C-alpha positions as CSV (number, residue, x, y, z in Angstrom):
1,M,142.9,-73.4,-74.8
2,R,142.5,-76.1,-72.1
3,L,142.3,-79.7,-73.1
4,N,140.6,-82.2,-70.8
5,K,142.1,-85.7,-70.6
6,I,139.6,-88.4,-71.5
7,R,139.4,-90.7,-68.6
8,Q,139.1,-94.3,-69.5
9,L,137.8,-96.5,-66.7
10,A,138.5,-100.2,-66.9
11,I,137.7,-102.8,-64.3
12,R,139.8,-106.0,-64.5
13,F,141.2,-108.8,-62.4
14,A,144.3,-107.8,-60.4
15,V,147.7,-109.1,-61.3
16,E,151.0,-109.2,-59.3
17,G,152.1,-105.9,-60.9
18,D,149.2,-104.1,-59.4
19,L,150.0,-104.8,-55.8
20,R,152.4,-101.9,-55.2
21,Q,149.9,-99.3,-56.3
22,A,147.0,-101.1,-54.6
23,S,149.0,-101.3,-51.3
24,L,149.5,-97.5,-51.3
25,L,145.7,-97.0,-51.7
26,W,145.2,-99.5,-48.9
27,N,147.7,-97.8,-46.6
28,E,146.1,-94.4,-47.2
29,R,142.7,-95.7,-46.3
30,A,144.0,-97.6,-43.2
31,S,145.8,-94.5,-42.0
32,L,142.7,-92.4,-42.4
33,L,140.5,-94.9,-40.6
34,Q,143.0,-95.3,-37.8
35,Q,142.6,-91.6,-36.9
36,S,139.1,-92.3,-35.6
37,D,139.5,-96.0,-34.5
38,D,142.5,-96.8,-32.3
39,L,141.4,-100.5,-31.9
40,Q,143.7,-101.5,-34.7
41,P,147.1,-99.8,-34.5
42,L,149.1,-99.6,-37.7
43,N,151.8,-102.2,-38.1
44,P,155.2,-100.7,-39.1
45,E,155.5,-103.5,-41.8
46,R,151.9,-103.0,-42.8
47,I,152.5,-102.4,-46.5
48,L,154.7,-105.5,-46.9
49,D,152.2,-107.5,-44.8
50,W,149.3,-106.3,-47.0
51,Q,151.2,-107.2,-50.2
52,R,151.9,-110.7,-48.9
53,R,148.2,-111.2,-48.1
54,A,147.2,-109.8,-51.5
55,R,149.4,-112.3,-53.3
56,S,147.4,-115.1,-51.7
57,W,144.2,-113.5,-53.0
58,L,145.5,-113.5,-56.5
59,T,145.8,-117.3,-56.5
60,N,142.8,-118.2,-54.3
61,D,139.9,-119.5,-56.5
62,K,137.5,-118.3,-53.8
63,C,138.6,-114.7,-54.2
64,G,137.8,-112.1,-56.8
65,F,140.4,-109.4,-56.7
66,F,139.4,-106.5,-59.0
67,V,141.2,-103.3,-59.8
68,G,139.8,-100.1,-61.3
69,E,142.2,-98.5,-63.7
70,V,141.8,-95.0,-65.0
71,N,144.2,-94.0,-67.8
72,E,146.4,-97.1,-67.0
73,S,146.7,-96.1,-63.3
74,I,145.2,-98.1,-60.4
75,S,142.6,-95.9,-58.8
76,G,140.8,-98.4,-56.6
77,Y,140.3,-102.1,-55.9
78,M,137.9,-104.5,-54.3
79,V,138.6,-108.0,-53.0
80,I,135.7,-110.4,-52.3
81,M,135.8,-113.9,-51.0
82,I,133.3,-116.7,-51.1
83,S,132.6,-117.8,-47.5
84,E,130.2,-119.7,-45.3
85,G,127.1,-117.8,-44.1
86,P,126.2,-117.8,-40.4
87,A,125.7,-121.4,-39.0
88,G,122.1,-122.4,-38.9
89,L,120.9,-119.3,-40.9
90,G,120.6,-118.7,-44.6
91,P,122.2,-118.2,-46.9
92,V,124.7,-121.1,-46.6
93,V,127.3,-119.4,-48.8
94,V,127.9,-115.6,-49.2
95,G,130.4,-113.3,-50.8
96,K,132.2,-111.1,-48.4
97,V,134.1,-107.9,-49.2
98,I,137.4,-108.5,-47.5
99,D,139.2,-105.3,-48.7
100,M,138.4,-102.2,-50.7
101,A,140.1,-98.9,-51.3
102,V,139.9,-96.0,-53.8
103,D,142.2,-93.1,-54.4
104,L,141.2,-90.4,-51.9
105,H,143.0,-87.6,-53.7
106,D,141.4,-87.9,-57.2
107,S,137.7,-88.6,-57.3
108,R,136.6,-91.1,-59.9
109,P,132.9,-90.8,-60.1
110,G,131.4,-94.3,-60.5
111,L,134.6,-96.2,-59.7
112,S,133.3,-97.9,-56.5
113,S,130.0,-98.8,-58.2
114,A,131.9,-100.2,-61.2
115,L,134.0,-102.4,-58.8
116,L,130.9,-103.5,-57.0
117,D,129.2,-104.3,-60.4
118,E,132.1,-106.5,-61.4
119,A,132.1,-108.3,-58.0
120,R,128.3,-108.8,-58.3
121,K,128.7,-110.4,-61.7
122,W,131.5,-112.7,-60.4
123,L,129.4,-113.8,-57.5
124,Q,126.2,-114.3,-59.5
125,A,128.2,-116.5,-62.0
126,R,128.8,-118.7,-58.9
127,D,125.2,-118.7,-57.8
128,I,125.9,-116.5,-54.8
129,A,123.0,-114.2,-54.0
130,Y,124.4,-112.1,-51.1
131,L,127.4,-110.0,-50.4
132,T,128.4,-109.0,-46.9
133,V,130.7,-106.1,-46.0
134,D,132.0,-104.8,-42.7
135,V,131.6,-101.0,-42.9
136,P,133.8,-98.9,-40.6
137,A,131.6,-97.5,-37.7
138,R,133.1,-94.0,-37.9
139,Y,133.3,-93.5,-41.6
140,P,130.1,-92.1,-42.9
141,V,131.3,-91.9,-46.5
142,E,131.5,-95.7,-46.8
143,E,128.3,-96.2,-44.9
144,A,126.5,-93.9,-47.3
145,F,127.9,-95.7,-50.3
146,W,126.7,-99.1,-49.1
147,R,123.3,-97.8,-48.2
148,A,123.0,-96.2,-51.6
149,Q,123.7,-99.6,-53.1
150,G,120.8,-101.1,-51.2
151,A,122.8,-102.7,-48.4
152,R,121.1,-103.1,-45.0
153,T,122.6,-103.6,-41.6
154,R,122.3,-107.2,-40.4
155,F,124.9,-107.4,-37.6
156,N,127.0,-105.0,-35.6
157,Q,130.5,-106.3,-35.2
158,N,132.1,-105.4,-31.8
159,W,135.6,-105.7,-30.6
160,L,136.4,-106.3,-27.0
161,A,140.0,-105.7,-25.8
162,L,141.2,-108.7,-23.7
163,F,144.5,-107.3,-22.5
């Protein structure tokens, strides 16, 4: 007889103790994206650098740092920040996804949507009506996720090498 583990999904604010697991998810996503985008080479100290930055998100009142926990293991996270909208255009203030990753080895149906729902609630409680996200140009999985959520392309971000 095979027993299925009941998977309990919980979305909560991140704490310092989550950073190690979250940094491994980040590194895996960064490594995958780098395979099709050589504009951003991977820094040898990238995990420590990410952890340092993530610590600042934990204490920044303009950041919402959420983790998705399944059976007490971090399976994904989303970091959003309140920022200014484009000068001279509306809205004046927007939320921006500044980082997001989910476990690529163990699919958790609904995890990304649950993280987004928590981010949406956090922003709405602050009267912020729009969320922006930079979606990797060569990663159709993320593009499809955001389109399914109702996101529309507003700007294309381009990088120009100066050296």
